[in-house]
NUVOFI-818435 format. One line per field, with one value per residue (C-alpha): x, y, z; residue number from 1. Coordinates in steps of 0.001 Angstrom, whole numbers, plus 500000, padded with zeros to 6 digits. Example, Ala and Ser with C-alpha at 12.3 -4.5 7.8 and 13.67 -1.06 7.14 Angstrom:
X <- c(512300;513670)
Y <- c(495500;498940)
Z <- c(507800;507140)
sevo <- c(1;2)
***
This chain:
X <- c(482416;484280;486206;489387;492761;495747;498486;501888;502119;504893;502876;500078;502060;502747;499502;498163;500659;500475;496345;496212;499087;496372;492497;491698;491645;490990;494048;494085;496721;496465;497189;498260;497194;497914;495074;494997;491619;490501;487299;485200;487719;489589;491853;493820;497749;499031;502315;502708;501559;501194;500308;498496;500723;499394;500666;498055;495502;492983;490671;490030;488611;487477;484671;485925;488916;489189;492081;493420;493325;496688;497177;495605;495957;499556;498741;496556;499472;501502;498859;498327;502207;502856;499212;498261;494608;493954;492920;491433;491930;490773;490818;487052;485956;485484;481962;481877;483249;481944;482015;479436;477206;479545;481863;479537;479077;482701;484053;481966;483389;486964;486491;485004;488019;490085;487896;488753;492420;493503;494023;493463;492355;488980;488376;489527;488471;488419;488829;487751;489578;487724;490876;494039;491973;488739;489257;485910;486648;484854;485797;484090;482776;483386;479234;479643;478346;480077;480497;482101;485334;484590;487724;490829;494073;497486;500034;503499;505003;500804;498193;495009;491860;489103;485835;482446;479147;477230;479948;478366;479437;480808;479005;480211;480068;482135;485140;483961;487461;489064;487147;488148;491859;491718;487881;484850;486536;489691;486777;485106;488001;489579;486239;486857;489769;491397;494530;496831;499003;501785;502728;500957;503832;504332;504448;501554;499041;499564;499120;495935;494652;495026;493794;490701;490284;490779;487830;489579;486511;488678;492046;493977;496058;498549;500581;501856;503213;501291;501363;504352;504244;506792;504903;502371;504333;504251;500940;497882;494645;496815;496883;498797;495294;496017;499433;499344;496649;497340;498659;496381;493271;493645;493927;490716;488756;490218;489214;486244;484907;486270;482147;483807;482659;486239;485967;488935;490144;493008;495706;497367;500443;503405;503245;505751;502746;501487;498478;498491;500293;497317;495546;497196;497756;494512;494889;495082;498137;500220;502241;504898;505546;507415;510601;512239;514034;512393;508672;510518;511464;507829;506472;508880;508068;504641;504783;506596;504688;500769;501977;500441;502463;504218;505441;507794;508902;511578;512898;516829;517497;521516;522319;524816;523782;521451;523437;521577;524359;521486;517837;516865;513173;512698;509809;510683;507950;507672;506568;507484;510604;511717;514856;513542;514821;517582;518583;519000;520519;517829;518120;520279;520055;521937;519665;516874;518450;519393;516166;514517;516789;516398;512301;512070;515043;516675;518908;520603;520784;522419;524839;525841;526570;528379;530575;530761;528504;525350;525447;523530;520341;519816;517772;514751;516117;515362;511811;510085;506241;507649;509326;507315;504601;506325;507382;503883;502480;505245;504113;500177;501501;503089;500113;497996;500428;500043;496678;496371;499700;499629;503438;503810;504705;507808;507951;509023;511299;510923;512362;511824;514793;513626;517505;515331;518701;519769;516680;516352;513998;515458;514219;515896;515389;518076;519699;518688;520670;520648;521488;518425;515345;512872;514379;513514;510348;509434;508477;506094;502773;503960;500760;499879;502755;503286;505166;503539;506162;508316;509331;509211;506990;506941;504565;501459)
Y <- c(489659;492533;492461;494543;494851;496857;497635;498806;501870;500747;498023;499913;502604;499498;498293;501665;502031;498559;498853;503173;502502;503348;504135;502886;499300;497662;495873;493484;491981;489993;490099;487738;487866;486491;486559;487933;487164;489067;490116;490835;491589;489612;491639;490938;491814;492494;490459;490224;492132;489591;491818;490465;491040;491831;487748;486452;488995;487528;490474;494011;496956;500267;497626;493977;491959;488042;486496;483143;481134;479829;483399;483289;479189;480338;482864;480419;477915;480387;481520;477892;477151;480367;479674;483207;484156;485506;488588;489640;493443;495141;498927;500301;503356;506535;506185;502222;502838;499098;495682;495583;492379;490867;490790;489261;486392;485823;486355;483300;480916;482265;482102;478859;477646;479320;477601;474685;475341;477021;475310;476937;480588;481198;483603;485268;489105;491287;494561;497636;500884;503632;505905;505258;506929;504848;500946;498637;495438;492781;488977;485718;483158;479116;478592;481349;484515;487848;490721;493939;494859;497865;499405;499463;501202;502061;502205;503924;508008;508733;506740;506718;504664;504069;502826;501954;501722;503931;506156;507479;510960;512216;515306;517257;520683;519928;519944;523123;524683;521128;521189;524655;523960;520242;519881;517360;514457;514217;514344;511454;509309;510057;509028;505595;505048;502107;503336;501232;503474;501619;502663;505460;507343;511192;510400;507826;510198;512855;510972;509913;512843;514650;511451;512083;515345;514897;512876;509439;506590;503615;503264;500855;501880;498836;500217;496807;499414;501540;504853;505987;509117;510526;510038;512541;515468;514507;512341;512972;512646;511489;513352;512145;510231;508137;506764;502212;502587;500667;503764;502164;502405;505969;507098;505235;506824;510253;509736;508492;511937;513551;512695;512593;509587;507635;503744;502651;499212;498947;495991;495766;494069;495097;494629;491690;489676;488242;488650;492262;492118;489958;492966;495321;493802;494808;498640;501339;502886;502584;505327;503727;505516;503209;503211;499498;498060;494721;496317;498503;495465;493895;496993;496858;493545;494484;497342;495130;492027;493688;496852;498902;502155;503003;506057;505443;508522;508696;511867;512266;514461;514162;516002;516903;517869;519976;521367;520303;519160;518475;517294;515730;514008;512055;510246;507790;506574;502455;501304;498839;499699;502794;501742;500707;501443;498799;500142;503615;501569;503353;499514;496811;492710;493011;495770;493683;490438;491760;493106;489818;488041;490299;489824;486290;484919;487098;484601;483797;487918;488105;485666;486907;490718;488892;487429;490763;489292;491872;495708;496946;497903;501195;502954;505876;508620;512227;513069;516363;516781;520037;517821;514667;516513;518584;515212;513640;516944;515995;512286;513208;516111;512868;511176;514204;514868;511129;511433;514587;515830;519066;519336;519311;516294;516276;515640;511954;511771;509120;510381;514000;514960;517460;519292;521563;522528;523856;525201;522617;520648;518408;515049;512388;509509;507509;504411;500971;497984;495906;492675;494075;491850;494979;494292;490991;491270;487385;489155;492143;491551;488148;488131;485501;482575;480371;481691;485099;487417;484773;485549;483965;485195;485901;483331;485582)
Z <- c(499181;497754;494310;494109;491225;492430;489506;489708;488264;486161;484789;484414;482085;479969;479116;478728;475967;474382;474487;472842;470767;467881;468480;465077;466270;469559;470938;474009;476760;479834;482970;485433;489532;492675;494975;498588;500703;504362;505596;503511;500213;497517;495810;492668;493097;489238;488312;484888;481275;478271;475350;472812;469545;465885;464910;467479;466134;463485;463120;464581;464017;466334;468287;467733;468075;467300;469315;468331;470717;471223;472656;475536;476038;476057;478679;480957;480783;482690;484826;485743;486092;488324;490257;489219;487873;484682;483261;479812;479072;475919;474987;473477;471706;474177;473906;475258;478542;479841;478352;475656;475148;472537;475529;477708;475191;474290;478101;478786;477090;477731;481306;481309;479774;482210;485142;483588;482967;485689;488904;492631;491595;493092;490131;486975;485787;482693;482202;479791;479106;476798;477718;480127;483089;482498;483715;484912;485747;486723;488251;486526;489037;488096;487917;485087;486724;487125;489688;489340;490215;492961;492654;490559;492551;490428;492717;492014;491745;492179;493474;491965;492381;489810;491765;490401;491710;494365;496258;499841;500125;503687;505300;502550;504479;507439;505136;503248;503240;501894;499380;498356;498937;497069;495673;496106;494553;496907;499588;499026;498048;501364;502763;501011;502347;505134;505920;508414;511116;512654;515804;518422;519879;518580;515025;514931;517114;514887;511720;513519;514473;510835;508893;511144;510663;506777;506639;506144;506436;508521;510315;511550;514195;515716;519125;521535;524079;527040;527513;529427;531808;529289;525964;527410;525838;522266;521771;521051;522734;525727;529167;532355;533552;530871;531782;531799;529041;525554;523118;520780;522982;523812;519889;518859;521899;521085;517349;518410;520463;517565;515978;512206;511836;511339;511865;514026;514645;517135;517661;521357;519550;517310;513398;514483;515046;512284;513171;512567;509807;507911;508850;507309;504295;502772;503808;500640;502511;505424;507574;509165;512418;514667;515570;515701;512665;513040;512353;509561;507630;507617;506558;503574;502900;503568;500678;498107;498623;498647;496557;499896;499252;503121;504123;506421;508986;511658;513341;514880;517196;518138;521308;524120;527600;526070;523228;520003;517224;514828;514521;510627;510190;507317;505160;503149;500557;500289;496773;493981;491977;494667;496866;499829;503455;502971;499977;501733;504929;506792;508446;508205;508649;511241;513270;512568;513601;517032;518047;516888;519107;521380;521741;521291;522430;525419;526941;523426;522869;526330;525454;521930;523379;526259;523253;520905;518400;518930;520609;523012;522280;522190;525247;524548;522338;522269;521117;521056;519770;517700;515426;515191;514441;511647;510061;510605;508710;505872;505152;505217;502793;500850;500300;499360;496692;495827;495597;494303;492200;493389;493998;490485;487717;488053;491802;491947;494873;497269;500264;501730;504400;506892;508311;510760;512529;508856;507802;505080;502971;500139;498823;497209;494809;496296;494624;494186;495241;492410;495082;497335;497721;496697;493278;492522;490514;492007;494974;493432;494453;495861;498427;500606;501010;503258;505718;505502;504134;503788;507211;510928;512968;516976;519138;520002)
sevo <- c(1;2;3;4;5;6;7;8;9;10;11;12;13;14;15;16;17;18;19;20;21;22;23;24;25;26;27;28;29;30;31;32;33;34;35;36;37;38;39;40;41;42;43;44;45;46;47;48;49;50;51;52;53;54;55;56;57;58;59;60;61;62;63;64;65;66;67;68;69;70;71;72;73;74;75;76;77;78;79;80;81;82;83;84;85;86;87;88;89;90;91;92;93;94;95;96;97;98;99;100;101;102;103;104;105;106;107;108;109;110;111;112;113;114;115;116;117;118;119;120;121;122;123;124;125;126;127;128;129;130;131;132;133;134;135;136;137;138;139;140;141;142;143;144;145;146;147;148;149;150;151;152;153;154;155;156;157;158;159;160;161;162;163;164;165;166;167;168;169;170;171;172;173;174;175;176;177;178;179;180;181;182;183;184;185;186;187;188;189;190;191;192;193;194;195;196;197;198;199;200;201;202;203;204;205;206;207;208;209;210;211;212;213;214;215;216;217;218;219;220;221;222;223;224;225;226;227;228;229;230;231;232;233;234;235;236;237;238;239;240;241;242;243;244;245;246;247;248;249;250;251;252;253;254;255;256;257;258;259;260;261;262;263;264;265;266;267;268;269;270;271;272;273;274;275;276;277;278;279;280;281;282;283;284;285;286;287;288;289;290;291;292;293;294;295;296;297;298;299;300;301;302;303;304;305;306;307;308;309;310;311;312;313;314;315;316;317;318;319;320;321;322;323;324;325;326;327;328;329;330;331;332;333;334;335;336;337;338;339;340;341;342;343;344;345;346;347;348;349;350;351;352;353;354;355;356;357;358;359;360;361;362;363;364;365;366;367;368;369;370;371;372;373;374;375;376;377;378;379;380;381;382;383;384;385;386;387;388;389;390;391;392;393;394;395;396;397;398;399;400;401;402;403;404;405;406;407;408;409;410;411;412;413;414;415;416;417;418;419;420;421;422;423;424;425;426;427;428;429;430;431;432;433;434;435;436;437;438;439;440;441;442;443;444;445;446;447;448;449;450;451;452;453;454;455;456;457;458;459;460)
***
């Protein structure tokens, strides 16, 4: 079993600000986390930071700290009441990057108490930071043993992952030109990543093509449709002879033939199926390449509930009798705190309702249409490979920026707009809707709940 910890950037910055107010003494805080389990991994999702105040610190120096028991007992009581795991975090001197022998002794007693007082959490954890860029963690099991946390992710304007242990390097020679641009560290990180792609059409196949050639280690691809003849003009890896085959399988075969070693797992189902969403919740990032509002609404919830960043994209060609009025593309990044697709009115509750009813209960949907309560669902929209590929490239570039910051520290916009007919690209921060579910912090990192994502799922 692998263990990892994901922290929203806004919480991590507050945590670091508290721990490193001064370098003269150790400081501490508690993280309260929901747990997410999946095949081979248990992920802790940080939801709250509780600083240890000076009044709760009995003594401290650069190399030690004694905390009053009322401090951690209060935090454990809250963890138990909210059904969360307890994580103890403290700072270390720059030359002590990992837990010390003294930490071993004190934490053994601390987590024996945590397991006794907090019901339902199979693990708790500890993290030390010898600098803001060096978090090192471990989880404590009920039997008193501990296991390293292999990855600590910080998710926000930047995507940072601090990994521990042996990391296998890819064949760096193959990626020489990319390494000359971004350096070896990015190449190693890409090789460790598990990335989801929802939709294997024009944008999805272009994203998959680029991620495989960039050296991403694992791709999950979901699409419930089969290739139509009209799809072949913009779906990478397809051919006229492949018409009728599942799109996801075409992508798997195509990426495998490339020979870069990318592992590919595919699902001939839509993300509106619970079994697919269950698989995607443990991705590092997701690319939303579906054109339906129902699927986009679920990806929005995945981003908030599981702290998995989603790069959602769309292309709209407005034409009349072959005359172009406008060609627009966008890439919207979904993370906790940023305006979601509902806030930006890219999708609506009514649109999601109409699509879900049409899929789940066609007879009822037809009755609604006759009564004027639901409009006709849109038919196939215009699509051209030039523009689907350009938007896919923009989305992958957004991933590279958030991993490296190559667009500059001031670039923090969560949406990129491409107005192709105007030769214009612009970024927008957007405005949040204070009443939208995405601004309800009780939803951030909510993790596994029943039903999944607090929503109703289609039969499979």
